[in-house]
Biotite code that builds the C-alpha atoms (Angstrom):
import biotite.structure as struc

atoms = struc.array([
    struc.Atom([-12.436, 11.605, -17.014], chain_id="A", res_id=1, res_name="UNK", atom_name="CA", element="C"),
    struc.Atom([-9.245, 11.751, -14.948], chain_id="A", res_id=2, res_name="UNK", atom_name="CA", element="C"),
    struc.Atom([-9.431, 13.986, -11.901], chain_id="A", res_id=3, res_name="UNK", atom_name="CA", element="C"),
    struc.Atom([-6.787, 15.102, -9.475], chain_id="A", res_id=4, res_name="UNK", atom_name="CA", element="C"),
    struc.Atom([-6.316, 15.334, -5.739], chain_id="A", res_id=5, res_name="UNK", atom_name="CA", element="C"),
    struc.Atom([-3.883, 17.452, -3.768], chain_id="A", res_id=6, res_name="UNK", atom_name="CA", element="C"),
    struc.Atom([-1.531, 15.631, -1.399], chain_id="A", res_id=7, res_name="UNK", atom_name="CA", element="C"),
    struc.Atom([-0.562, 17.173, 1.924], chain_id="A", res_id=8, res_name="UNK", atom_name="CA", element="C"),
    struc.Atom([2.730, 18.298, 0.429], chain_id="A", res_id=9, res_name="UNK", atom_name="CA", element="C"),
    struc.Atom([0.883, 20.269, -2.233], chain_id="A", res_id=10, res_name="UNK", atom_name="CA", element="C"),
    struc.Atom([1.470, 17.991, -5.219], chain_id="A", res_id=11, res_name="UNK", atom_name="CA", element="C"),
    struc.Atom([-1.355, 17.115, -7.607], chain_id="A", res_id=12, res_name="UNK", atom_name="CA", element="C"),
    struc.Atom([-2.097, 13.401, -7.881], chain_id="A", res_id=13, res_name="UNK", atom_name="CA", element="C"),
    struc.Atom([-3.943, 11.990, -10.945], chain_id="A", res_id=14, res_name="UNK", atom_name="CA", element="C"),
    struc.Atom([-6.914, 9.857, -9.928], chain_id="A", res_id=15, res_name="UNK", atom_name="CA", element="C"),
    struc.Atom([-7.592, 7.028, -9.630], chain_id="A", res_id=16, res_name="UNK", atom_name="CA", element="C"),
    struc.Atom([-4.201, 5.974, -8.247], chain_id="A", res_id=17, res_name="UNK", atom_name="CA", element="C"),
    struc.Atom([-3.126, 2.545, -9.600], chain_id="A", res_id=18, res_name="UNK", atom_name="CA", element="C"),
    struc.Atom([-1.884, 0.201, -6.865], chain_id="A", res_id=19, res_name="UNK", atom_name="CA", element="C"),
    struc.Atom([-0.505, -3.304, -6.597], chain_id="A", res_id=20, res_name="UNK", atom_name="CA", element="C"),
    struc.Atom([-1.973, -5.057, -3.557], chain_id="A", res_id=21, res_name="UNK", atom_name="CA", element="C"),
    struc.Atom([0.305, -7.537, -1.776], chain_id="A", res_id=22, res_name="UNK", atom_name="CA", element="C"),
    struc.Atom([-0.973, -9.787, 1.010], chain_id="A", res_id=23, res_name="UNK", atom_name="CA", element="C"),
    struc.Atom([-0.855, -13.552, 1.486], chain_id="A", res_id=24, res_name="UNK", atom_name="CA", element="C"),
    struc.Atom([-4.521, -13.780, 2.487], chain_id="A", res_id=25, res_name="UNK", atom_name="CA", element="C"),
    struc.Atom([-6.917, -13.807, -0.464], chain_id="A", res_id=26, res_name="UNK", atom_name="CA", element="C"),
    struc.Atom([-9.921, -12.818, 1.656], chain_id="A", res_id=27, res_name="UNK", atom_name="CA", element="C"),
    struc.Atom([-8.073, -9.808, 3.009], chain_id="A", res_id=28, res_name="UNK", atom_name="CA", element="C"),
    struc.Atom([-7.073, -8.687, -0.486], chain_id="A", res_id=29, res_name="UNK", atom_name="CA", element="C"),
    struc.Atom([-10.689, -9.051, -1.568], chain_id="A", res_id=30, res_name="UNK", atom_name="CA", element="C"),
    struc.Atom([-11.824, -6.952, 1.390], chain_id="A", res_id=31, res_name="UNK", atom_name="CA", element="C"),
    struc.Atom([-9.277, -4.215, 0.711], chain_id="A", res_id=32, res_name="UNK", atom_name="CA", element="C"),
    struc.Atom([-10.141, -4.103, -2.979], chain_id="A", res_id=33, res_name="UNK", atom_name="CA", element="C"),
    struc.Atom([-13.843, -3.728, -2.111], chain_id="A", res_id=34, res_name="UNK", atom_name="CA", element="C"),
    struc.Atom([-13.249, -1.060, 0.522], chain_id="A", res_id=35, res_name="UNK", atom_name="CA", element="C"),
    struc.Atom([-11.030, 1.271, -1.522], chain_id="A", res_id=36, res_name="UNK", atom_name="CA", element="C"),
    struc.Atom([-12.987, 4.160, -2.963], chain_id="A", res_id=37, res_name="UNK", atom_name="CA", element="C"),
    struc.Atom([-12.907, 5.559, -6.503], chain_id="A", res_id=38, res_name="UNK", atom_name="CA", element="C"),
    struc.Atom([-9.665, 7.429, -5.856], chain_id="A", res_id=39, res_name="UNK", atom_name="CA", element="C"),
    struc.Atom([-7.778, 4.121, -6.037], chain_id="A", res_id=40, res_name="UNK", atom_name="CA", element="C"),
    struc.Atom([-7.762, 1.241, -8.518], chain_id="A", res_id=41, res_name="UNK", atom_name="CA", element="C"),
    struc.Atom([-6.076, -2.138, -7.985], chain_id="A", res_id=42, res_name="UNK", atom_name="CA", element="C"),
    struc.Atom([-4.097, -3.132, -11.086], chain_id="A", res_id=43, res_name="UNK", atom_name="CA", element="C"),
    struc.Atom([-2.315, -6.197, -9.711], chain_id="A", res_id=44, res_name="UNK", atom_name="CA", element="C"),
    struc.Atom([-2.180, -8.552, -6.747], chain_id="A", res_id=45, res_name="UNK", atom_name="CA", element="C"),
    struc.Atom([0.390, -10.857, -5.174], chain_id="A", res_id=46, res_name="UNK", atom_name="CA", element="C"),
    struc.Atom([0.515, -13.235, -2.225], chain_id="A", res_id=47, res_name="UNK", atom_name="CA", element="C"),
    struc.Atom([4.264, -13.887, -1.831], chain_id="A", res_id=48, res_name="UNK", atom_name="CA", element="C"),
    struc.Atom([7.594, -12.130, -2.187], chain_id="A", res_id=49, res_name="UNK", atom_name="CA", element="C"),
    struc.Atom([8.564, -13.365, -5.639], chain_id="A", res_id=50, res_name="UNK", atom_name="CA", element="C"),
    struc.Atom([5.172, -12.725, -7.205], chain_id="A", res_id=51, res_name="UNK", atom_name="CA", element="C"),
    struc.Atom([5.062, -9.284, -5.602], chain_id="A", res_id=52, res_name="UNK", atom_name="CA", element="C"),
    struc.Atom([8.428, -8.326, -7.075], chain_id="A", res_id=53, res_name="UNK", atom_name="CA", element="C"),
    struc.Atom([7.269, -9.505, -10.510], chain_id="A", res_id=54, res_name="UNK", atom_name="CA", element="C"),
    struc.Atom([3.945, -7.644, -10.272], chain_id="A", res_id=55, res_name="UNK", atom_name="CA", element="C"),
    struc.Atom([5.565, -4.402, -9.149], chain_id="A", res_id=56, res_name="UNK", atom_name="CA", element="C"),
    struc.Atom([8.079, -4.538, -12.002], chain_id="A", res_id=57, res_name="UNK", atom_name="CA", element="C"),
    struc.Atom([5.319, -5.326, -14.495], chain_id="A", res_id=58, res_name="UNK", atom_name="CA", element="C"),
    struc.Atom([2.882, -2.605, -13.453], chain_id="A", res_id=59, res_name="UNK", atom_name="CA", element="C"),
    struc.Atom([5.262, -0.005, -11.959], chain_id="A", res_id=60, res_name="UNK", atom_name="CA", element="C"),
    struc.Atom([2.381, 1.535, -9.976], chain_id="A", res_id=61, res_name="UNK", atom_name="CA", element="C"),
    struc.Atom([2.606, 4.813, -8.080], chain_id="A", res_id=62, res_name="UNK", atom_name="CA", element="C"),
    struc.Atom([1.809, 2.910, -4.864], chain_id="A", res_id=63, res_name="UNK", atom_name="CA", element="C"),
    struc.Atom([2.251, -0.663, -3.635], chain_id="A", res_id=64, res_name="UNK", atom_name="CA", element="C"),
    struc.Atom([0.102, -1.676, -0.664], chain_id="A", res_id=65, res_name="UNK", atom_name="CA", element="C"),
    struc.Atom([2.361, -4.176, 1.038], chain_id="A", res_id=66, res_name="UNK", atom_name="CA", element="C"),
    struc.Atom([1.960, -6.594, 3.921], chain_id="A", res_id=67, res_name="UNK", atom_name="CA", element="C"),
    struc.Atom([5.023, -6.955, 6.135], chain_id="A", res_id=68, res_name="UNK", atom_name="CA", element="C"),
    struc.Atom([4.850, -10.719, 6.673], chain_id="A", res_id=69, res_name="UNK", atom_name="CA", element="C"),
    struc.Atom([4.938, -12.602, 3.384], chain_id="A", res_id=70, res_name="UNK", atom_name="CA", element="C"),
    struc.Atom([6.049, -16.102, 2.403], chain_id="A", res_id=71, res_name="UNK", atom_name="CA", element="C"),
    struc.Atom([8.630, -16.813, -0.274], chain_id="A", res_id=72, res_name="UNK", atom_name="CA", element="C"),
    struc.Atom([11.819, -15.161, -1.399], chain_id="A", res_id=73, res_name="UNK", atom_name="CA", element="C"),
    struc.Atom([14.654, -15.300, 1.083], chain_id="A", res_id=74, res_name="UNK", atom_name="CA", element="C"),
    struc.Atom([12.367, -14.944, 4.087], chain_id="A", res_id=75, res_name="UNK", atom_name="CA", element="C"),
    struc.Atom([12.592, -11.157, 4.289], chain_id="A", res_id=76, res_name="UNK", atom_name="CA", element="C"),
    struc.Atom([8.875, -10.511, 3.802], chain_id="A", res_id=77, res_name="UNK", atom_name="CA", element="C"),
    struc.Atom([7.704, -7.059, 2.794], chain_id="A", res_id=78, res_name="UNK", atom_name="CA", element="C"),
    struc.Atom([11.093, -5.474, 3.446], chain_id="A", res_id=79, res_name="UNK", atom_name="CA", element="C"),
    struc.Atom([12.636, -7.888, 0.922], chain_id="A", res_id=80, res_name="UNK", atom_name="CA", element="C"),
    struc.Atom([10.067, -6.866, -1.703], chain_id="A", res_id=81, res_name="UNK", atom_name="CA", element="C"),
    struc.Atom([11.027, -3.206, -1.257], chain_id="A", res_id=82, res_name="UNK", atom_name="CA", element="C"),
    struc.Atom([14.742, -4.018, -1.402], chain_id="A", res_id=83, res_name="UNK", atom_name="CA", element="C"),
    struc.Atom([14.313, -6.028, -4.607], chain_id="A", res_id=84, res_name="UNK", atom_name="CA", element="C"),
    struc.Atom([12.424, -3.124, -6.178], chain_id="A", res_id=85, res_name="UNK", atom_name="CA", element="C"),
    struc.Atom([14.878, -0.367, -5.311], chain_id="A", res_id=86, res_name="UNK", atom_name="CA", element="C"),
    struc.Atom([15.504, 0.170, -9.035], chain_id="A", res_id=87, res_name="UNK", atom_name="CA", element="C"),
    struc.Atom([11.911, 1.435, -9.280], chain_id="A", res_id=88, res_name="UNK", atom_name="CA", element="C"),
    struc.Atom([12.030, 3.895, -6.392], chain_id="A", res_id=89, res_name="UNK", atom_name="CA", element="C"),
    struc.Atom([13.670, 6.520, -8.581], chain_id="A", res_id=90, res_name="UNK", atom_name="CA", element="C"),
    struc.Atom([10.807, 6.095, -11.073], chain_id="A", res_id=91, res_name="UNK", atom_name="CA", element="C"),
    struc.Atom([8.254, 7.111, -8.455], chain_id="A", res_id=92, res_name="UNK", atom_name="CA", element="C"),
    struc.Atom([7.070, 3.694, -7.258], chain_id="A", res_id=93, res_name="UNK", atom_name="CA", element="C"),
    struc.Atom([6.298, 4.071, -3.555], chain_id="A", res_id=94, res_name="UNK", atom_name="CA", element="C"),
    struc.Atom([5.518, 1.443, -0.937], chain_id="A", res_id=95, res_name="UNK", atom_name="CA", element="C"),
    struc.Atom([2.897, 1.791, 1.786], chain_id="A", res_id=96, res_name="UNK", atom_name="CA", element="C"),
    struc.Atom([3.020, -1.010, 4.359], chain_id="A", res_id=97, res_name="UNK", atom_name="CA", element="C"),
    struc.Atom([-0.401, -2.292, 5.443], chain_id="A", res_id=98, res_name="UNK", atom_name="CA", element="C"),
    struc.Atom([-0.086, -4.766, 8.282], chain_id="A", res_id=99, res_name="UNK", atom_name="CA", element="C"),
    struc.Atom([-1.794, -6.136, 11.356], chain_id="A", res_id=100, res_name="UNK", atom_name="CA", element="C"),
    struc.Atom([1.537, -5.780, 13.157], chain_id="A", res_id=101, res_name="UNK", atom_name="CA", element="C"),
    struc.Atom([2.389, -2.644, 15.088], chain_id="A", res_id=102, res_name="UNK", atom_name="CA", element="C"),
    struc.Atom([5.692, -4.044, 16.384], chain_id="A", res_id=103, res_name="UNK", atom_name="CA", element="C"),
    struc.Atom([8.574, -1.576, 16.286], chain_id="A", res_id=104, res_name="UNK", atom_name="CA", element="C"),
    struc.Atom([10.887, -4.023, 14.509], chain_id="A", res_id=105, res_name="UNK", atom_name="CA", element="C"),
    struc.Atom([8.388, -4.530, 11.688], chain_id="A", res_id=106, res_name="UNK", atom_name="CA", element="C"),
    struc.Atom([7.835, -0.810, 11.244], chain_id="A", res_id=107, res_name="UNK", atom_name="CA", element="C"),
    struc.Atom([11.532, 0.012, 11.289], chain_id="A", res_id=108, res_name="UNK", atom_name="CA", element="C"),
    struc.Atom([12.586, -2.830, 8.950], chain_id="A", res_id=109, res_name="UNK", atom_name="CA", element="C"),
    struc.Atom([10.204, -1.929, 6.127], chain_id="A", res_id=110, res_name="UNK", atom_name="CA", element="C"),
    struc.Atom([10.799, 1.820, 6.430], chain_id="A", res_id=111, res_name="UNK", atom_name="CA", element="C"),
    struc.Atom([14.553, 1.246, 6.496], chain_id="A", res_id=112, res_name="UNK", atom_name="CA", element="C"),
    struc.Atom([14.154, -0.773, 3.298], chain_id="A", res_id=113, res_name="UNK", atom_name="CA", element="C"),
    struc.Atom([12.557, 2.231, 1.610], chain_id="A", res_id=114, res_name="UNK", atom_name="CA", element="C"),
    struc.Atom([8.796, 2.204, 2.256], chain_id="A", res_id=115, res_name="UNK", atom_name="CA", element="C"),
    struc.Atom([7.133, 5.634, 2.454], chain_id="A", res_id=116, res_name="UNK", atom_name="CA", element="C"),
    struc.Atom([4.601, 4.788, 5.128], chain_id="A", res_id=117, res_name="UNK", atom_name="CA", element="C"),
    struc.Atom([3.068, 2.214, 7.436], chain_id="A", res_id=118, res_name="UNK", atom_name="CA", element="C"),
    struc.Atom([-0.557, 1.857, 8.461], chain_id="A", res_id=119, res_name="UNK", atom_name="CA", element="C"),
    struc.Atom([-2.248, -0.897, 10.424], chain_id="A", res_id=120, res_name="UNK", atom_name="CA", element="C"),
    struc.Atom([-5.128, -2.988, 9.167], chain_id="A", res_id=121, res_name="UNK", atom_name="CA", element="C"),
    struc.Atom([-7.662, -1.404, 11.500], chain_id="A", res_id=122, res_name="UNK", atom_name="CA", element="C"),
    struc.Atom([-7.495, 1.780, 9.429], chain_id="A", res_id=123, res_name="UNK", atom_name="CA", element="C"),
    struc.Atom([-10.845, 3.017, 8.166], chain_id="A", res_id=124, res_name="UNK", atom_name="CA", element="C"),
    struc.Atom([-11.462, 2.386, 4.431], chain_id="A", res_id=125, res_name="UNK", atom_name="CA", element="C"),
    struc.Atom([-11.714, 6.087, 3.581], chain_id="A", res_id=126, res_name="UNK", atom_name="CA", element="C"),
    struc.Atom([-8.503, 6.784, 5.484], chain_id="A", res_id=127, res_name="UNK", atom_name="CA", element="C"),
    struc.Atom([-6.709, 3.994, 3.611], chain_id="A", res_id=128, res_name="UNK", atom_name="CA", element="C"),
    struc.Atom([-7.684, 5.514, 0.275], chain_id="A", res_id=129, res_name="UNK", atom_name="CA", element="C"),
    struc.Atom([-6.529, 8.905, 1.534], chain_id="A", res_id=130, res_name="UNK", atom_name="CA", element="C"),
    struc.Atom([-3.225, 7.373, 2.657], chain_id="A", res_id=131, res_name="UNK", atom_name="CA", element="C"),
    struc.Atom([-2.681, 5.932, -0.836], chain_id="A", res_id=132, res_name="UNK", atom_name="CA", element="C"),
    struc.Atom([-3.290, 9.336, -2.411], chain_id="A", res_id=133, res_name="UNK", atom_name="CA", element="C"),
    struc.Atom([-0.933, 11.009, 0.057], chain_id="A", res_id=134, res_name="UNK", atom_name="CA", element="C"),
    struc.Atom([1.859, 8.499, -0.600], chain_id="A", res_id=135, res_name="UNK", atom_name="CA", element="C"),
    struc.Atom([1.337, 8.823, -4.357], chain_id="A", res_id=136, res_name="UNK", atom_name="CA", element="C"),
    struc.Atom([1.849, 12.561, -3.892], chain_id="A", res_id=137, res_name="UNK", atom_name="CA", element="C"),
    struc.Atom([5.175, 12.014, -2.146], chain_id="A", res_id=138, res_name="UNK", atom_name="CA", element="C"),
    struc.Atom([4.070, 12.270, 1.469], chain_id="A", res_id=139, res_name="UNK", atom_name="CA", element="C"),
    struc.Atom([5.041, 9.883, 4.248], chain_id="A", res_id=140, res_name="UNK", atom_name="CA", element="C"),
    struc.Atom([2.021, 8.409, 6.050], chain_id="A", res_id=141, res_name="UNK", atom_name="CA", element="C"),
    struc.Atom([1.975, 6.534, 9.355], chain_id="A", res_id=142, res_name="UNK", atom_name="CA", element="C"),
    struc.Atom([-0.701, 5.324, 11.708], chain_id="A", res_id=143, res_name="UNK", atom_name="CA", element="C"),
    struc.Atom([-0.360, 7.786, 14.590], chain_id="A", res_id=144, res_name="UNK", atom_name="CA", element="C"),
    struc.Atom([0.736, 5.239, 17.197], chain_id="A", res_id=145, res_name="UNK", atom_name="CA", element="C"),
    struc.Atom([3.641, 4.190, 14.955], chain_id="A", res_id=146, res_name="UNK", atom_name="CA", element="C"),
    struc.Atom([5.121, 7.628, 14.400], chain_id="A", res_id=147, res_name="UNK", atom_name="CA", element="C"),
    struc.Atom([7.175, 7.415, 17.574], chain_id="A", res_id=148, res_name="UNK", atom_name="CA", element="C"),
    struc.Atom([8.952, 4.281, 16.327], chain_id="A", res_id=149, res_name="UNK", atom_name="CA", element="C"),
    struc.Atom([10.009, 6.085, 13.181], chain_id="A", res_id=150, res_name="UNK", atom_name="CA", element="C"),
    struc.Atom([11.197, 9.140, 15.102], chain_id="A", res_id=151, res_name="UNK", atom_name="CA", element="C"),
    struc.Atom([13.187, 7.004, 17.540], chain_id="A", res_id=152, res_name="UNK", atom_name="CA", element="C"),
    struc.Atom([14.787, 4.959, 14.763], chain_id="A", res_id=153, res_name="UNK", atom_name="CA", element="C"),
    struc.Atom([15.538, 7.670, 12.244], chain_id="A", res_id=154, res_name="UNK", atom_name="CA", element="C"),
    struc.Atom([15.006, 11.008, 13.951], chain_id="A", res_id=155, res_name="UNK", atom_name="CA", element="C"),
    struc.Atom([13.880, 14.005, 11.962], chain_id="A", res_id=156, res_name="UNK", atom_name="CA", element="C"),
    struc.Atom([16.266, 15.930, 9.762], chain_id="A", res_id=157, res_name="UNK", atom_name="CA", element="C"),
    struc.Atom([17.202, 19.447, 10.747], chain_id="A", res_id=158, res_name="UNK", atom_name="CA", element="C"),
    struc.Atom([15.467, 20.746, 7.609], chain_id="A", res_id=159, res_name="UNK", atom_name="CA", element="C"),
    struc.Atom([12.205, 19.147, 8.718], chain_id="A", res_id=160, res_name="UNK", atom_name="CA", element="C"),
    struc.Atom([12.191, 20.641, 12.198], chain_id="A", res_id=161, res_name="UNK", atom_name="CA", element="C"),
    struc.Atom([10.701, 24.111, 12.429], chain_id="A", res_id=162, res_name="UNK", atom_name="CA", element="C"),
    struc.Atom([10.880, 26.355, 15.444], chain_id="A", res_id=163, res_name="UNK", atom_name="CA", element="C"),
    struc.Atom([7.737, 25.184, 17.156], chain_id="A", res_id=164, res_name="UNK", atom_name="CA", element="C"),
    struc.Atom([7.258, 27.988, 19.676], chain_id="A", res_id=165, res_name="UNK", atom_name="CA", element="C"),
    struc.Atom([5.419, 30.376, 17.365], chain_id="A", res_id=166, res_name="UNK", atom_name="CA", element="C"),
    struc.Atom([3.175, 27.611, 16.067], chain_id="A", res_id=167, res_name="UNK", atom_name="CA", element="C"),
    struc.Atom([2.450, 26.274, 19.539], chain_id="A", res_id=168, res_name="UNK", atom_name="CA", element="C"),
    struc.Atom([1.604, 29.775, 20.716], chain_id="A", res_id=169, res_name="UNK", atom_name="CA", element="C"),
    struc.Atom([-1.415, 29.614, 18.402], chain_id="A", res_id=170, res_name="UNK", atom_name="CA", element="C"),
    struc.Atom([-2.819, 26.837, 20.580], chain_id="A", res_id=171, res_name="UNK", atom_name="CA", element="C"),
    struc.Atom([-4.232, 27.118, 24.067], chain_id="A", res_id=172, res_name="UNK", atom_name="CA", element="C"),
    struc.Atom([-2.802, 24.884, 26.788], chain_id="A", res_id=173, res_name="UNK", atom_name="CA", element="C"),
    struc.Atom([-5.761, 22.528, 26.488], chain_id="A", res_id=174, res_name="UNK", atom_name="CA", element="C"),
    struc.Atom([-5.474, 22.431, 22.691], chain_id="A", res_id=175, res_name="UNK", atom_name="CA", element="C"),
    struc.Atom([-1.802, 21.502, 23.038], chain_id="A", res_id=176, res_name="UNK", atom_name="CA", element="C"),
    struc.Atom([-2.744, 18.637, 25.362], chain_id="A", res_id=177, res_name="UNK", atom_name="CA", element="C"),
    struc.Atom([-5.365, 17.391, 22.910], chain_id="A", res_id=178, res_name="UNK", atom_name="CA", element="C"),
    struc.Atom([-2.975, 17.830, 19.978], chain_id="A", res_id=179, res_name="UNK", atom_name="CA", element="C"),
    struc.Atom([-0.284, 15.624, 21.543], chain_id="A", res_id=180, res_name="UNK", atom_name="CA", element="C"),
    struc.Atom([-2.710, 12.842, 22.414], chain_id="A", res_id=181, res_name="UNK", atom_name="CA", element="C"),
    struc.Atom([-4.391, 12.849, 19.005], chain_id="A", res_id=182, res_name="UNK", atom_name="CA", element="C"),
    struc.Atom([-0.993, 12.886, 17.271], chain_id="A", res_id=183, res_name="UNK", atom_name="CA", element="C"),
    struc.Atom([0.024, 9.851, 19.328], chain_id="A", res_id=184, res_name="UNK", atom_name="CA", element="C"),
    struc.Atom([-2.982, 7.947, 18.024], chain_id="A", res_id=185, res_name="UNK", atom_name="CA", element="C"),
    struc.Atom([-5.464, 8.241, 20.877], chain_id="A", res_id=186, res_name="UNK", atom_name="CA", element="C"),
    struc.Atom([-9.117, 8.013, 19.900], chain_id="A", res_id=187, res_name="UNK", atom_name="CA", element="C"),
    struc.Atom([-11.468, 10.863, 20.765], chain_id="A", res_id=188, res_name="UNK", atom_name="CA", element="C"),
    struc.Atom([-12.934, 8.691, 23.525], chain_id="A", res_id=189, res_name="UNK", atom_name="CA", element="C"),
    struc.Atom([-9.471, 7.968, 24.947], chain_id="A", res_id=190, res_name="UNK", atom_name="CA", element="C"),
    struc.Atom([-8.559, 11.667, 24.885], chain_id="A", res_id=191, res_name="UNK", atom_name="CA", element="C"),
    struc.Atom([-11.810, 12.535, 26.652], chain_id="A", res_id=192, res_name="UNK", atom_name="CA", element="C"),
    struc.Atom([-11.102, 9.948, 29.353], chain_id="A", res_id=193, res_name="UNK", atom_name="CA", element="C"),
    struc.Atom([-7.480, 11.069, 29.765], chain_id="A", res_id=194, res_name="UNK", atom_name="CA", element="C"),
    struc.Atom([-8.338, 14.764, 30.117], chain_id="A", res_id=195, res_name="UNK", atom_name="CA", element="C"),
    struc.Atom([-11.707, 14.341, 31.875], chain_id="A", res_id=196, res_name="UNK", atom_name="CA", element="C"),
    struc.Atom([-13.644, 16.220, 29.208], chain_id="A", res_id=197, res_name="UNK", atom_name="CA", element="C"),
    struc.Atom([-16.478, 15.252, 26.898], chain_id="A", res_id=198, res_name="UNK", atom_name="CA", element="C"),
    struc.Atom([-15.996, 13.712, 23.453], chain_id="A", res_id=199, res_name="UNK", atom_name="CA", element="C"),
    struc.Atom([-17.811, 16.718, 21.975], chain_id="A", res_id=200, res_name="UNK", atom_name="CA", element="C"),
    struc.Atom([-15.253, 19.013, 23.611], chain_id="A", res_id=201, res_name="UNK", atom_name="CA", element="C"),
    struc.Atom([-12.434, 16.904, 22.178], chain_id="A", res_id=202, res_name="UNK", atom_name="CA", element="C"),
    struc.Atom([-13.952, 17.243, 18.707], chain_id="A", res_id=203, res_name="UNK", atom_name="CA", element="C"),
    struc.Atom([-14.140, 21.007, 19.143], chain_id="A", res_id=204, res_name="UNK", atom_name="CA", element="C"),
    struc.Atom([-10.506, 21.220, 20.244], chain_id="A", res_id=205, res_name="UNK", atom_name="CA", element="C"),
    struc.Atom([-9.319, 19.011, 17.368], chain_id="A", res_id=206, res_name="UNK", atom_name="CA", element="C"),
    struc.Atom([-11.140, 21.182, 14.838], chain_id="A", res_id=207, res_name="UNK", atom_name="CA", element="C"),
    struc.Atom([-9.525, 24.271, 16.349], chain_id="A", res_id=208, res_name="UNK", atom_name="CA", element="C"),
    struc.Atom([-6.052, 22.680, 16.316], chain_id="A", res_id=209, res_name="UNK", atom_name="CA", element="C"),
    struc.Atom([-6.294, 21.633, 12.672], chain_id="A", res_id=210, res_name="UNK", atom_name="CA", element="C"),
    struc.Atom([-7.624, 25.044, 11.672], chain_id="A", res_id=211, res_name="UNK", atom_name="CA", element="C"),
    struc.Atom([-4.947, 27.004, 13.558], chain_id="A", res_id=212, res_name="UNK", atom_name="CA", element="C"),
    struc.Atom([-2.107, 24.808, 12.241], chain_id="A", res_id=213, res_name="UNK", atom_name="CA", element="C"),
    struc.Atom([-3.604, 24.746, 8.723], chain_id="A", res_id=214, res_name="UNK", atom_name="CA", element="C"),
    struc.Atom([-3.729, 20.937, 8.640], chain_id="A", res_id=215, res_name="UNK", atom_name="CA", element="C"),
    struc.Atom([-6.485, 18.750, 7.235], chain_id="A", res_id=216, res_name="UNK", atom_name="CA", element="C"),
    struc.Atom([-6.243, 15.413, 9.087], chain_id="A", res_id=217, res_name="UNK", atom_name="CA", element="C"),
    struc.Atom([-4.812, 13.642, 12.118], chain_id="A", res_id=218, res_name="UNK", atom_name="CA", element="C"),
    struc.Atom([-2.227, 12.023, 9.831], chain_id="A", res_id=219, res_name="UNK", atom_name="CA", element="C"),
    struc.Atom([-0.904, 15.436, 8.870], chain_id="A", res_id=220, res_name="UNK", atom_name="CA", element="C"),
    struc.Atom([-1.011, 16.390, 12.553], chain_id="A", res_id=221, res_name="UNK", atom_name="CA", element="C"),
    struc.Atom([1.129, 13.379, 13.465], chain_id="A", res_id=222, res_name="UNK", atom_name="CA", element="C"),
    struc.Atom([3.685, 14.239, 10.780], chain_id="A", res_id=223, res_name="UNK", atom_name="CA", element="C"),
    struc.Atom([3.704, 17.854, 11.974], chain_id="A", res_id=224, res_name="UNK", atom_name="CA", element="C"),
    struc.Atom([4.262, 16.816, 15.607], chain_id="A", res_id=225, res_name="UNK", atom_name="CA", element="C"),
    struc.Atom([6.955, 14.228, 14.756], chain_id="A", res_id=226, res_name="UNK", atom_name="CA", element="C"),
    struc.Atom([8.924, 16.741, 12.671], chain_id="A", res_id=227, res_name="UNK", atom_name="CA", element="C"),
    struc.Atom([8.952, 19.102, 15.662], chain_id="A", res_id=228, res_name="UNK", atom_name="CA", element="C"),
    struc.Atom([9.749, 16.393, 18.225], chain_id="A", res_id=229, res_name="UNK", atom_name="CA", element="C"),
    struc.Atom([6.574, 17.117, 20.166], chain_id="A", res_id=230, res_name="UNK", atom_name="CA", element="C"),
    struc.Atom([5.481, 13.527, 20.844], chain_id="A", res_id=231, res_name="UNK", atom_name="CA", element="C"),
])
């Protein structure tokens, strides 16, 4: 029986989400396929630009998990795949880059081409499945450390930027410090070391921040902070 999930933006997403998986390493594709949970189902695979374009046009999935560096085509890699599938963007096909690279030029090129998000390959399996669901629901998803690249390259539109003062006033000074570090992609251990507090205290502060801001994950927190130019 088909179930639904709610994306961060509030939209309902039918589950499982069909995806086309694009990566030039067979073993990596096998690992991703095995690690995705029952919210996601792989309906097609590709290992190069031309095959990826063909698979995306054949399956027209809600989400394409796309490596940035791919052989074939005109040498444009993942960004070229997105560009050659622009006719499908209006139909709701969305691209989520999944790459080992966290270089600014890679992030910017694929997002500029039209991808809706970018996560690195060290993402936890459950978080990857959640990212797919979020992108299927229309949200933009980025690994926290990459959000700054996107903000620097594209900025945030005036409509996306809320007056942050009232929202920040909900947080104590320490919670604001923790919030900024977590939104930038620091691990709990790194935050604890930076602020000279225990990991347990970090966890408590993060829970309080998410509750007060009515957010459900660090990915939503990063998007919230980027939109308000707080990073």
